[in-house]
PDBQT receptor file of N, H, CA, C and O in Angstrom, charges set to zero:
ATOM      1  N   MET A   1      13.548  -5.196   2.243  1.00  0.00    +0.000 N 
ATOM      2  CA  MET A   1      13.817  -6.564   1.859  1.00  0.00    +0.000 C 
ATOM      3  C   MET A   1      15.128  -7.004   2.511  1.00  0.00    +0.000 C 
ATOM      4  O   MET A   1      16.107  -6.259   2.531  1.00  0.00    +0.000 OA
ATOM      5  N   ALA A   2      15.130  -8.214   3.037  1.00  0.00    +0.000 N 
ATOM      6  H   ALA A   2      14.335  -8.820   3.021  1.00  0.00    +0.000 HD
ATOM      7  CA  ALA A   2      16.327  -8.745   3.702  1.00  0.00    +0.000 C 
ATOM      8  C   ALA A   2      17.329  -9.239   2.657  1.00  0.00    +0.000 C 
ATOM      9  O   ALA A   2      16.930  -9.798   1.635  1.00  0.00    +0.000 OA
ATOM     10  N   PRO A   3      18.614  -9.040   2.904  1.00  0.00    +0.000 N 
ATOM     11  CA  PRO A   3      19.621  -9.540   1.975  1.00  0.00    +0.000 C 
ATOM     12  C   PRO A   3      19.644 -11.072   1.958  1.00  0.00    +0.000 C 
ATOM     13  O   PRO A   3      19.230 -11.715   2.922  1.00  0.00    +0.000 OA
ATOM     14  N   ASN A   4      20.129 -11.646   0.858  1.00  0.00    +0.000 N 
ATOM     15  H   ASN A   4      20.466 -11.124   0.075  1.00  0.00    +0.000 HD
ATOM     16  CA  ASN A   4      20.217 -13.108   0.755  1.00  0.00    +0.000 C 
ATOM     17  C   ASN A   4      20.980 -13.681   1.935  1.00  0.00    +0.000 C 
ATOM     18  O   ASN A   4      22.046 -13.183   2.297  1.00  0.00    +0.000 OA
ATOM     19  N   GLY A   5      20.434 -14.723   2.531  1.00  0.00    +0.000 N 
ATOM     20  H   GLY A   5      19.568 -15.128   2.237  1.00  0.00    +0.000 HD
ATOM     21  CA  GLY A   5      21.087 -15.381   3.653  1.00  0.00    +0.000 C 
ATOM     22  C   GLY A   5      20.780 -14.774   5.011  1.00  0.00    +0.000 C 
ATOM     23  O   GLY A   5      21.234 -15.292   6.031  1.00  0.00    +0.000 OA
ATOM     24  N   ALA A   6      20.016 -13.683   5.046  1.00  0.00    +0.000 N 
ATOM     25  H   ALA A   6      19.648 -13.262   4.217  1.00  0.00    +0.000 HD
ATOM     26  CA  ALA A   6      19.702 -13.028   6.316  1.00  0.00    +0.000 C 
ATOM     27  C   ALA A   6      18.600 -13.776   7.058  1.00  0.00    +0.000 C 
ATOM     28  O   ALA A   6      17.710 -14.354   6.434  1.00  0.00    +0.000 OA
ATOM     29  N   VAL A   7      18.656 -13.765   8.364  1.00  0.00    +0.000 N 
ATOM     30  H   VAL A   7      19.378 -13.295   8.871  1.00  0.00    +0.000 HD
ATOM     31  CA  VAL A   7      17.592 -14.332   9.190  1.00  0.00    +0.000 C 
ATOM     32  C   VAL A   7      16.437 -13.348   9.180  1.00  0.00    +0.000 C 
ATOM     33  O   VAL A   7      16.616 -12.177   9.514  1.00  0.00    +0.000 OA
ATOM     34  N   VAL A   8      15.241 -13.817   8.796  1.00  0.00    +0.000 N 
ATOM     35  H   VAL A   8      15.095 -14.769   8.524  1.00  0.00    +0.000 HD
ATOM     36  CA  VAL A   8      14.088 -12.915   8.772  1.00  0.00    +0.000 C 
ATOM     37  C   VAL A   8      13.206 -13.081   9.999  1.00  0.00    +0.000 C 
ATOM     38  O   VAL A   8      12.438 -12.179  10.333  1.00  0.00    +0.000 OA
ATOM     39  N   ALA A   9      13.305 -14.232  10.681  1.00  0.00    +0.000 N 
ATOM     40  H   ALA A   9      13.929 -14.964  10.410  1.00  0.00    +0.000 HD
ATOM     41  CA  ALA A   9      12.526 -14.436  11.904  1.00  0.00    +0.000 C 
ATOM     42  C   ALA A   9      13.075 -15.626  12.670  1.00  0.00    +0.000 C 
ATOM     43  O   ALA A   9      13.584 -16.577  12.076  1.00  0.00    +0.000 OA
ATOM     44  N   LYS A  10      12.970 -15.570  13.980  1.00  0.00    +0.000 N 
ATOM     45  H   LYS A  10      12.556 -14.798  14.462  1.00  0.00    +0.000 HD
ATOM     46  CA  LYS A  10      13.223 -16.726  14.840  1.00  0.00    +0.000 C 
ATOM     47  C   LYS A  10      11.902 -17.008  15.524  1.00  0.00    +0.000 C 
ATOM     48  O   LYS A  10      11.388 -16.183  16.279  1.00  0.00    +0.000 OA
ATOM     49  N   VAL A  11      11.358 -18.186  15.251  1.00  0.00    +0.000 N 
ATOM     50  H   VAL A  11      11.776 -18.857  14.638  1.00  0.00    +0.000 HD
ATOM     51  CA  VAL A  11      10.025 -18.505  15.755  1.00  0.00    +0.000 C 
ATOM     52  C   VAL A  11      10.065 -18.967  17.202  1.00  0.00    +0.000 C 
ATOM     53  O   VAL A  11       9.221 -18.570  18.005  1.00  0.00    +0.000 OA
ATOM     54  N   SER A  12      11.035 -19.799  17.540  1.00  0.00    +0.000 N 
ATOM     55  H   SER A  12      11.721 -20.122  16.888  1.00  0.00    +0.000 HD
ATOM     56  CA  SER A  12      11.120 -20.304  18.905  1.00  0.00    +0.000 C 
ATOM     57  C   SER A  12      12.550 -20.726  19.187  1.00  0.00    +0.000 C 
ATOM     58  O   SER A  12      13.234 -21.247  18.306  1.00  0.00    +0.000 OA
ATOM     59  N   LYS A  13      12.996 -20.505  20.394  1.00  0.00    +0.000 N 
ATOM     60  H   LYS A  13      12.441 -20.082  21.109  1.00  0.00    +0.000 HD
ATOM     61  CA  LYS A  13      14.309 -21.000  20.780  1.00  0.00    +0.000 C 
ATOM     62  C   LYS A  13      14.257 -21.675  22.141  1.00  0.00    +0.000 C 
ATOM     63  O   LYS A  13      15.270 -21.797  22.829  1.00  0.00    +0.000 OA
ATOM     64  N   GLU A  14      13.069 -22.108  22.513  1.00  0.00    +0.000 N 
ATOM     65  H   GLU A  14      12.246 -22.009  21.954  1.00  0.00    +0.000 HD
ATOM     66  CA  GLU A  14      12.907 -22.767  23.800  1.00  0.00    +0.000 C 
ATOM     67  C   GLU A  14      13.176 -24.272  23.670  1.00  0.00    +0.000 C 
ATOM     68  O   GLU A  14      13.036 -24.841  22.587  1.00  0.00    +0.000 OA
ATOM     69  N   ASN A  15      13.553 -24.893  24.752  1.00  0.00    +0.000 N 
ATOM     70  H   ASN A  15      13.667 -24.431  25.632  1.00  0.00    +0.000 HD
ATOM     71  CA  ASN A  15      13.720 -26.339  24.780  1.00  0.00    +0.000 C 
ATOM     72  C   ASN A  15      12.359 -26.976  25.002  1.00  0.00    +0.000 C 
ATOM     73  O   ASN A  15      11.610 -26.565  25.888  1.00  0.00    +0.000 OA
ATOM     74  N   LEU A  16      12.038 -27.991  24.188  1.00  0.00    +0.000 N 
ATOM     75  H   LEU A  16      12.647 -28.326  23.468  1.00  0.00    +0.000 HD
ATOM     76  CA  LEU A  16      10.751 -28.668  24.285  1.00  0.00    +0.000 C 
ATOM     77  C   LEU A  16      10.932 -30.103  24.732  1.00  0.00    +0.000 C 
ATOM     78  O   LEU A  16      11.974 -30.714  24.494  1.00  0.00    +0.000 OA
ATOM     79  N   GLN A  17       9.919 -30.630  25.377  1.00  0.00    +0.000 N 
ATOM     80  H   GLN A  17       9.073 -30.133  25.571  1.00  0.00    +0.000 HD
ATOM     81  CA  GLN A  17       9.920 -32.023  25.787  1.00  0.00    +0.000 C 
ATOM     82  C   GLN A  17       9.777 -32.906  24.545  1.00  0.00    +0.000 C 
ATOM     83  O   GLN A  17       9.245 -32.449  23.533  1.00  0.00    +0.000 OA
ATOM     84  N   PRO A  18      10.236 -34.153  24.599  1.00  0.00    +0.000 N 
ATOM     85  CA  PRO A  18      10.066 -35.055  23.457  1.00  0.00    +0.000 C 
ATOM     86  C   PRO A  18       8.597 -35.182  23.075  1.00  0.00    +0.000 C 
ATOM     87  O   PRO A  18       7.718 -35.153  23.937  1.00  0.00    +0.000 OA
ATOM     88  N   GLY A  19       8.341 -35.322  21.787  1.00  0.00    +0.000 N 
ATOM     89  H   GLY A  19       9.055 -35.346  21.087  1.00  0.00    +0.000 HD
ATOM     90  CA  GLY A  19       6.975 -35.473  21.298  1.00  0.00    +0.000 C 
ATOM     91  C   GLY A  19       6.778 -34.721  19.998  1.00  0.00    +0.000 C 
ATOM     92  O   GLY A  19       7.739 -34.249  19.392  1.00  0.00    +0.000 OA
ATOM     93  N   VAL A  20       5.545 -34.613  19.576  1.00  0.00    +0.000 N 
ATOM     94  H   VAL A  20       4.764 -34.997  20.069  1.00  0.00    +0.000 HD
ATOM     95  CA  VAL A  20       5.185 -33.923  18.340  1.00  0.00    +0.000 C 
ATOM     96  C   VAL A  20       4.820 -32.485  18.676  1.00  0.00    +0.000 C 
ATOM     97  O   VAL A  20       4.038 -32.233  19.593  1.00  0.00    +0.000 OA
ATOM     98  N   HIS A  21       5.388 -31.546  17.931  1.00  0.00    +0.000 N 
ATOM     99  H   HIS A  21       6.023 -31.750  17.186  1.00  0.00    +0.000 HD
ATOM    100  CA  HIS A  21       5.136 -30.125  18.167  1.00  0.00    +0.000 C 
ATOM    101  C   HIS A  21       4.847 -29.432  16.847  1.00  0.00    +0.000 C 
ATOM    102  O   HIS A  21       5.305 -29.878  15.795  1.00  0.00    +0.000 OA
ATOM    103  N   SER A  22       4.099 -28.357  16.896  1.00  0.00    +0.000 N 
ATOM    104  H   SER A  22       3.727 -27.995  17.751  1.00  0.00    +0.000 HD
ATOM    105  CA  SER A  22       3.881 -27.525  15.708  1.00  0.00    +0.000 C 
ATOM    106  C   SER A  22       3.968 -26.069  16.130  1.00  0.00    +0.000 C 
ATOM    107  O   SER A  22       3.691 -25.708  17.274  1.00  0.00    +0.000 OA
ATOM    108  N   VAL A  23       4.365 -25.239  15.161  1.00  0.00    +0.000 N 
ATOM    109  H   VAL A  23       4.590 -25.532  14.231  1.00  0.00    +0.000 HD
ATOM    110  CA  VAL A  23       4.504 -23.813  15.409  1.00  0.00    +0.000 C 
ATOM    111  C   VAL A  23       3.782 -23.077  14.296  1.00  0.00    +0.000 C 
ATOM    112  O   VAL A  23       3.986 -23.376  13.120  1.00  0.00    +0.000 OA
ATOM    113  N   GLU A  24       2.948 -22.128  14.651  1.00  0.00    +0.000 N 
ATOM    114  H   GLU A  24       2.782 -21.885  15.606  1.00  0.00    +0.000 HD
ATOM    115  CA  GLU A  24       2.264 -21.301  13.656  1.00  0.00    +0.000 C 
ATOM    116  C   GLU A  24       2.994 -19.978  13.578  1.00  0.00    +0.000 C 
ATOM    117  O   GLU A  24       3.262 -19.344  14.599  1.00  0.00    +0.000 OA
ATOM    118  N   TRP A  25       3.313 -19.562  12.365  1.00  0.00    +0.000 N 
ATOM    119  H   TRP A  25       3.095 -20.077  11.536  1.00  0.00    +0.000 HD
ATOM    120  CA  TRP A  25       4.046 -18.318  12.169  1.00  0.00    +0.000 C 
ATOM    121  C   TRP A  25       3.291 -17.452  11.184  1.00  0.00    +0.000 C 
ATOM    122  O   TRP A  25       2.955 -17.906  10.090  1.00  0.00    +0.000 OA
ATOM    123  N   HIS A  26       3.022 -16.216  11.556  1.00  0.00    +0.000 N 
ATOM    124  H   HIS A  26       3.295 -15.848  12.444  1.00  0.00    +0.000 HD
ATOM    125  CA  HIS A  26       2.372 -15.252  10.672  1.00  0.00    +0.000 C 
ATOM    126  C   HIS A  26       3.478 -14.392  10.073  1.00  0.00    +0.000 C 
ATOM    127  O   HIS A  26       4.152 -13.649  10.787  1.00  0.00    +0.000 OA
ATOM    128  N   SER A  27       3.661 -14.494   8.768  1.00  0.00    +0.000 N 
ATOM    129  H   SER A  27       3.114 -15.098   8.188  1.00  0.00    +0.000 HD
ATOM    130  CA  SER A  27       4.824 -13.900   8.104  1.00  0.00    +0.000 C 
ATOM    131  C   SER A  27       4.851 -12.380   8.133  1.00  0.00    +0.000 C 
ATOM    132  O   SER A  27       5.913 -11.785   7.953  1.00  0.00    +0.000 OA
ATOM    133  N   GLY A  28       3.718 -11.743   8.353  1.00  0.00    +0.000 N 
ATOM    134  H   GLY A  28       2.855 -12.226   8.499  1.00  0.00    +0.000 HD
ATOM    135  CA  GLY A  28       3.708 -10.278   8.459  1.00  0.00    +0.000 C 
ATOM    136  C   GLY A  28       4.244  -9.589   7.229  1.00  0.00    +0.000 C 
ATOM    137  O   GLY A  28       3.665  -9.707   6.149  1.00  0.00    +0.000 OA
ATOM    138  N   ILE A  29       5.362  -8.858   7.377  1.00  0.00    +0.000 N 
ATOM    139  H   ILE A  29       5.832  -8.762   8.254  1.00  0.00    +0.000 HD
ATOM    140  CA  ILE A  29       5.881  -8.056   6.268  1.00  0.00    +0.000 C 
ATOM    141  C   ILE A  29       6.950  -8.775   5.452  1.00  0.00    +0.000 C 
ATOM    142  O   ILE A  29       7.579  -8.161   4.589  1.00  0.00    +0.000 OA
ATOM    143  N   VAL A  30       7.167 -10.065   5.709  1.00  0.00    +0.000 N 
ATOM    144  H   VAL A  30       6.656 -10.563   6.409  1.00  0.00    +0.000 HD
ATOM    145  CA  VAL A  30       8.170 -10.810   4.936  1.00  0.00    +0.000 C 
ATOM    146  C   VAL A  30       7.636 -10.990   3.517  1.00  0.00    +0.000 C 
ATOM    147  O   VAL A  30       6.524 -11.489   3.345  1.00  0.00    +0.000 OA
ATOM    148  N   PRO A  31       8.400 -10.595   2.496  1.00  0.00    +0.000 N 
ATOM    149  CA  PRO A  31       7.905 -10.686   1.125  1.00  0.00    +0.000 C 
ATOM    150  C   PRO A  31       7.798 -12.132   0.634  1.00  0.00    +0.000 C 
ATOM    151  O   PRO A  31       8.472 -13.028   1.144  1.00  0.00    +0.000 OA
ATOM    152  N   ASN A  32       6.935 -12.340  -0.369  1.00  0.00    +0.000 N 
ATOM    153  H   ASN A  32       6.388 -11.613  -0.784  1.00  0.00    +0.000 HD
ATOM    154  CA  ASN A  32       6.817 -13.644  -1.004  1.00  0.00    +0.000 C 
ATOM    155  C   ASN A  32       8.172 -14.051  -1.553  1.00  0.00    +0.000 C 
ATOM    156  O   ASN A  32       8.972 -13.199  -1.940  1.00  0.00    +0.000 OA
ATOM    157  N   GLY A  33       8.431 -15.339  -1.587  1.00  0.00    +0.000 N 
ATOM    158  H   GLY A  33       7.782 -16.032  -1.272  1.00  0.00    +0.000 HD
ATOM    159  CA  GLY A  33       9.691 -15.821  -2.143  1.00  0.00    +0.000 C 
ATOM    160  C   GLY A  33      10.066 -17.169  -1.584  1.00  0.00    +0.000 C 
ATOM    161  O   GLY A  33       9.278 -17.807  -0.886  1.00  0.00    +0.000 OA
ATOM    162  N   ARG A  34      11.271 -17.602  -1.893  1.00  0.00    +0.000 N 
ATOM    163  H   ARG A  34      11.911 -17.085  -2.460  1.00  0.00    +0.000 HD
ATOM    164  CA  ARG A  34      11.797 -18.891  -1.430  1.00  0.00    +0.000 C 
ATOM    165  C   ARG A  34      12.658 -18.666  -0.194  1.00  0.00    +0.000 C 
ATOM    166  O   ARG A  34      13.506 -17.774  -0.166  1.00  0.00    +0.000 OA
ATOM    167  N   TYR A  35      12.431 -19.482   0.820  1.00  0.00    +0.000 N 
ATOM    168  H   TYR A  35      11.743 -20.207   0.797  1.00  0.00    +0.000 HD
ATOM    169  CA  TYR A  35      13.151 -19.368   2.076  1.00  0.00    +0.000 C 
ATOM    170  C   TYR A  35      13.638 -20.743   2.514  1.00  0.00    +0.000 C 
ATOM    171  O   TYR A  35      13.143 -21.761   2.031  1.00  0.00    +0.000 OA
ATOM    172  N   VAL A  36      14.591 -20.777   3.411  1.00  0.00    +0.000 N 
ATOM    173  H   VAL A  36      14.993 -19.949   3.803  1.00  0.00    +0.000 HD
ATOM    174  CA  VAL A  36      15.054 -22.011   4.020  1.00  0.00    +0.000 C 
ATOM    175  C   VAL A  36      14.643 -21.977   5.484  1.00  0.00    +0.000 C 
ATOM    176  O   VAL A  36      15.000 -21.057   6.220  1.00  0.00    +0.000 OA
ATOM    177  N   VAL A  37      13.894 -22.983   5.895  1.00  0.00    +0.000 N 
ATOM    178  H   VAL A  37      13.604 -23.731   5.297  1.00  0.00    +0.000 HD
ATOM    179  CA  VAL A  37      13.488 -23.122   7.284  1.00  0.00    +0.000 C 
ATOM    180  C   VAL A  37      14.437 -24.131   7.917  1.00  0.00    +0.000 C 
ATOM    181  O   VAL A  37      14.606 -25.236   7.402  1.00  0.00    +0.000 OA
ATOM    182  N   THR A  38      15.052 -23.757   9.025  1.00  0.00    +0.000 N 
ATOM    183  H   THR A  38      14.915 -22.859   9.444  1.00  0.00    +0.000 HD
ATOM    184  CA  THR A  38      15.990 -24.663   9.678  1.00  0.00    +0.000 C 
ATOM    185  C   THR A  38      15.529 -25.002  11.091  1.00  0.00    +0.000 C 
ATOM    186  O   THR A  38      14.894 -24.204  11.781  1.00  0.00    +0.000 OA
ATOM    187  N   ILE A  39      15.875 -26.212  11.486  1.00  0.00    +0.000 N 
ATOM    188  H   ILE A  39      16.391 -26.861  10.926  1.00  0.00    +0.000 HD
ATOM    189  CA  ILE A  39      15.607 -26.684  12.843  1.00  0.00    +0.000 C 
ATOM    190  C   ILE A  39      16.916 -27.199  13.407  1.00  0.00    +0.000 C 
ATOM    191  O   ILE A  39      17.611 -27.989  12.768  1.00  0.00    +0.000 OA
ATOM    192  N   GLU A  40      17.250 -26.747  14.609  1.00  0.00    +0.000 N 
ATOM    193  H   GLU A  40      16.686 -26.105  15.128  1.00  0.00    +0.000 HD
ATOM    194  CA  GLU A  40      18.439 -27.248  15.284  1.00  0.00    +0.000 C 
ATOM    195  C   GLU A  40      17.985 -28.160  16.412  1.00  0.00    +0.000 C 
ATOM    196  O   GLU A  40      17.148 -27.793  17.237  1.00  0.00    +0.000 OA
ATOM    197  N   HIS A  41      18.564 -29.370  16.429  1.00  0.00    +0.000 N 
ATOM    198  H   HIS A  41      19.244 -29.669  15.759  1.00  0.00    +0.000 HD
ATOM    199  CA  HIS A  41      18.186 -30.361  17.432  1.00  0.00    +0.000 C 
ATOM    200  C   HIS A  41      19.421 -31.140  17.850  1.00  0.00    +0.000 C 
ATOM    201  O   HIS A  41      20.086 -31.762  17.021  1.00  0.00    +0.000 OA
ATOM    202  N   ASN A  42      19.720 -31.101  19.125  1.00  0.00    +0.000 N 
ATOM    203  H   ASN A  42      19.180 -30.596  19.798  1.00  0.00    +0.000 HD
ATOM    204  CA  ASN A  42      20.888 -31.817  19.670  1.00  0.00    +0.000 C 
ATOM    205  C   ASN A  42      22.171 -31.491  18.912  1.00  0.00    +0.000 C 
ATOM    206  O   ASN A  42      22.972 -32.382  18.632  1.00  0.00    +0.000 OA
ATOM    207  N   GLY A  43      22.365 -30.231  18.582  1.00  0.00    +0.000 N 
ATOM    208  H   GLY A  43      21.714 -29.507  18.809  1.00  0.00    +0.000 HD
ATOM    209  CA  GLY A  43      23.590 -29.800  17.916  1.00  0.00    +0.000 C 
ATOM    210  C   GLY A  43      23.617 -30.035  16.418  1.00  0.00    +0.000 C 
ATOM    211  O   GLY A  43      24.602 -29.687  15.767  1.00  0.00    +0.000 OA
ATOM    212  N   LYS A  44      22.562 -30.617  15.846  1.00  0.00    +0.000 N 
ATOM    213  H   LYS A  44      21.761 -30.899  16.375  1.00  0.00    +0.000 HD
ATOM    214  CA  LYS A  44      22.493 -30.840  14.403  1.00  0.00    +0.000 C 
ATOM    215  C   LYS A  44      21.469 -29.895  13.802  1.00  0.00    +0.000 C 
ATOM    216  O   LYS A  44      20.460 -29.576  14.431  1.00  0.00    +0.000 OA
ATOM    217  N   VAL A  45      21.735 -29.447  12.574  1.00  0.00    +0.000 N 
ATOM    218  H   VAL A  45      22.554 -29.707  12.063  1.00  0.00    +0.000 HD
ATOM    219  CA  VAL A  45      20.845 -28.520  11.889  1.00  0.00    +0.000 C 
ATOM    220  C   VAL A  45      20.275 -29.202  10.653  1.00  0.00    +0.000 C 
ATOM    221  O   VAL A  45      21.009 -29.803   9.869  1.00  0.00    +0.000 OA
ATOM    222  N   SER A  46      18.958 -29.102  10.485  1.00  0.00    +0.000 N 
ATOM    223  H   SER A  46      18.361 -28.614  11.121  1.00  0.00    +0.000 HD
ATOM    224  CA  SER A  46      18.261 -29.647   9.324  1.00  0.00    +0.000 C 
ATOM    225  C   SER A  46      17.505 -28.501   8.666  1.00  0.00    +0.000 C 
ATOM    226  O   SER A  46      16.954 -27.647   9.361  1.00  0.00    +0.000 OA
ATOM    227  N   GLY A  47      17.470 -28.471   7.340  1.00  0.00    +0.000 N 
ATOM    228  H   GLY A  47      17.918 -29.165   6.776  1.00  0.00    +0.000 HD
ATOM    229  CA  GLY A  47      16.783 -27.380   6.647  1.00  0.00    +0.000 C 
ATOM    230  C   GLY A  47      15.929 -27.873   5.504  1.00  0.00    +0.000 C 
ATOM    231  O   GLY A  47      16.210 -28.913   4.908  1.00  0.00    +0.000 OA
ATOM    232  N   LYS A  48      14.890 -27.127   5.200  1.00  0.00    +0.000 N 
ATOM    233  H   LYS A  48      14.661 -26.282   5.684  1.00  0.00    +0.000 HD
ATOM    234  CA  LYS A  48      13.996 -27.396   4.074  1.00  0.00    +0.000 C 
ATOM    235  C   LYS A  48      13.691 -26.093   3.366  1.00  0.00    +0.000 C 
ATOM    236  O   LYS A  48      13.550 -25.049   4.002  1.00  0.00    +0.000 OA
ATOM    237  N   ASN A  49      13.590 -26.159   2.044  1.00  0.00    +0.000 N 
ATOM    238  H   ASN A  49      13.705 -27.008   1.528  1.00  0.00    +0.000 HD
ATOM    239  CA  ASN A  49      13.177 -24.999   1.263  1.00  0.00    +0.000 C 
ATOM    240  C   ASN A  49      11.658 -24.873   1.336  1.00  0.00    +0.000 C 
ATOM    241  O   ASN A  49      10.944 -25.870   1.233  1.00  0.00    +0.000 OA
ATOM    242  N   VAL A  50      11.174 -23.672   1.511  1.00  0.00    +0.000 N 
ATOM    243  H   VAL A  50      11.753 -22.862   1.595  1.00  0.00    +0.000 HD
ATOM    244  CA  VAL A  50       9.737 -23.400   1.501  1.00  0.00    +0.000 C 
ATOM    245  C   VAL A  50       9.486 -22.193   0.611  1.00  0.00    +0.000 C 
ATOM    246  O   VAL A  50      10.366 -21.352   0.431  1.00  0.00    +0.000 OA
ATOM    247  N   ILE A  51       8.281 -22.111   0.054  1.00  0.00    +0.000 N 
ATOM    248  H   ILE A  51       7.566 -22.794   0.200  1.00  0.00    +0.000 HD
ATOM    249  CA  ILE A  51       7.896 -20.974  -0.770  1.00  0.00    +0.000 C 
ATOM    250  C   ILE A  51       6.765 -20.250  -0.071  1.00  0.00    +0.000 C 
ATOM    251  O   ILE A  51       5.746 -20.854   0.267  1.00  0.00    +0.000 OA
ATOM    252  N   LEU A  52       6.940 -18.975   0.143  1.00  0.00    +0.000 N 
ATOM    253  H   LEU A  52       7.767 -18.485  -0.132  1.00  0.00    +0.000 HD
ATOM    254  CA  LEU A  52       5.928 -18.133   0.767  1.00  0.00    +0.000 C 
ATOM    255  C   LEU A  52       5.191 -17.405  -0.339  1.00  0.00    +0.000 C 
ATOM    256  O   LEU A  52       5.789 -16.622  -1.078  1.00  0.00    +0.000 OA
ATOM    257  N   LYS A  53       3.896 -17.658  -0.458  1.00  0.00    +0.000 N 
ATOM    258  H   LYS A  53       3.411 -18.294   0.142  1.00  0.00    +0.000 HD
ATOM    259  CA  LYS A  53       3.078 -17.039  -1.524  1.00  0.00    +0.000 C 
ATOM    260  C   LYS A  53       2.149 -16.000  -0.940  1.00  0.00    +0.000 C 
ATOM    261  O   LYS A  53       1.385 -15.373  -1.674  1.00  0.00    +0.000 OA
TER     262      LYS A  53
């Protein structure tokens, strides 16, 4: 189990062209629980809470 605040996965770090994008992530061995998903764009970071069941 990862300690609180630890990064459990990085899905993508590539630069994308403007437009609508989606990313599919298979959680694998990450345990169920509450996580924060963050997106960094133009030097700003946005986050949302998600629940993995």
